[in-house]
C-alpha positions as CSV (number, residue, x, y, z in Angstrom):
1,X,10.4,2.7,2.9
2,X,12.0,6.1,3.6
3,X,15.7,6.0,4.5
4,X,18.0,8.4,6.2
5,X,21.8,8.5,5.9
6,X,23.9,8.3,9.1
7,X,27.6,8.6,9.8
8,X,29.3,5.5,11.2
9,X,32.8,5.4,12.7
10,X,34.7,2.1,12.6
11,X,38.2,1.2,13.3
12,X,40.2,0.8,10.1
13,X,40.8,-2.9,10.6
14,X,37.1,-3.5,11.0
15,X,36.2,-1.4,8.0
16,X,38.6,-3.5,5.8
17,X,37.0,-6.7,7.1
18,X,33.5,-5.5,6.5
19,X,34.3,-4.3,3.0
20,X,35.6,-7.8,2.2
21,X,32.6,-9.4,3.7
22,X,30.3,-7.1,1.6
23,X,32.2,-8.1,-1.6
24,X,31.9,-11.9,-0.6
25,X,28.2,-11.5,-0.1
26,X,27.7,-9.4,-3.3
27,X,26.3,-6.7,-1.1
28,X,27.1,-3.2,0.3
29,X,28.2,-2.2,3.7
30,X,25.0,-0.2,4.1
31,X,22.9,-3.4,3.3
32,X,25.0,-5.5,5.8
33,X,24.5,-3.0,8.6
34,X,20.8,-2.5,7.8
35,X,20.2,-6.3,7.8
36,X,22.0,-6.7,11.1
37,X,20.0,-3.9,12.7
38,X,16.7,-5.2,11.4
39,X,17.6,-8.7,12.7
40,X,18.3,-7.3,16.2
41,X,15.1,-5.3,16.2
42,X,13.1,-8.4,15.1
43,X,14.7,-10.6,17.8
44,X,14.0,-8.0,20.4
45,X,10.3,-7.6,19.4
46,X,9.9,-11.4,19.3
47,X,11.5,-11.7,22.7
48,X,9.2,-9.1,24.3
49,X,6.1,-10.7,22.8
50,X,7.1,-14.1,24.1
51,X,7.9,-12.6,27.5
52,X,4.4,-11.0,27.7
53,X,2.8,-14.3,26.7
54,X,4.7,-16.3,29.3
55,X,3.9,-13.9,32.1
56,X,0.2,-14.0,31.2
57,X,0.3,-17.8,31.3
58,X,2.0,-17.8,34.7
59,X,-0.5,-15.4,36.1
60,X,-3.4,-17.5,34.8
61,X,-1.8,-20.7,36.2
62,X,-2.2,-24.3,35.0
63,X,-5.0,-26.7,35.8
64,X,-3.3,-29.8,37.0
65,X,-6.6,-31.6,37.7
66,X,-5.5,-32.3,41.3
67,X,-7.9,-31.9,44.2
68,X,-6.7,-31.7,47.7
69,X,-7.8,-34.7,49.8
70,X,-10.5,-33.9,52.4
71,X,-9.0,-36.0,55.1
72,X,-5.8,-37.9,56.1
73,X,-7.6,-41.2,55.5
74,X,-8.6,-40.2,52.0
75,X,-5.0,-39.2,51.2
76,X,-3.7,-42.6,52.2
77,X,-6.6,-44.6,50.8
78,X,-5.5,-47.4,48.4
């Protein structure tokens, strides 16, 4: 996978906390940010795919195996 460097500006307090988090996880800040972004992209892709599936199902409709009665008598027949 080809990578490209970017510049990221963070408040100093957030930078201190993320450095500590990276040390606790035996990782780098770059890896933490990459993992977080990849997770967000995956969730977005999964959401869009689910949304498309659900819209297709709603357009198709569901067969509830119910037939409209032909007459009032048939409706109230016991």
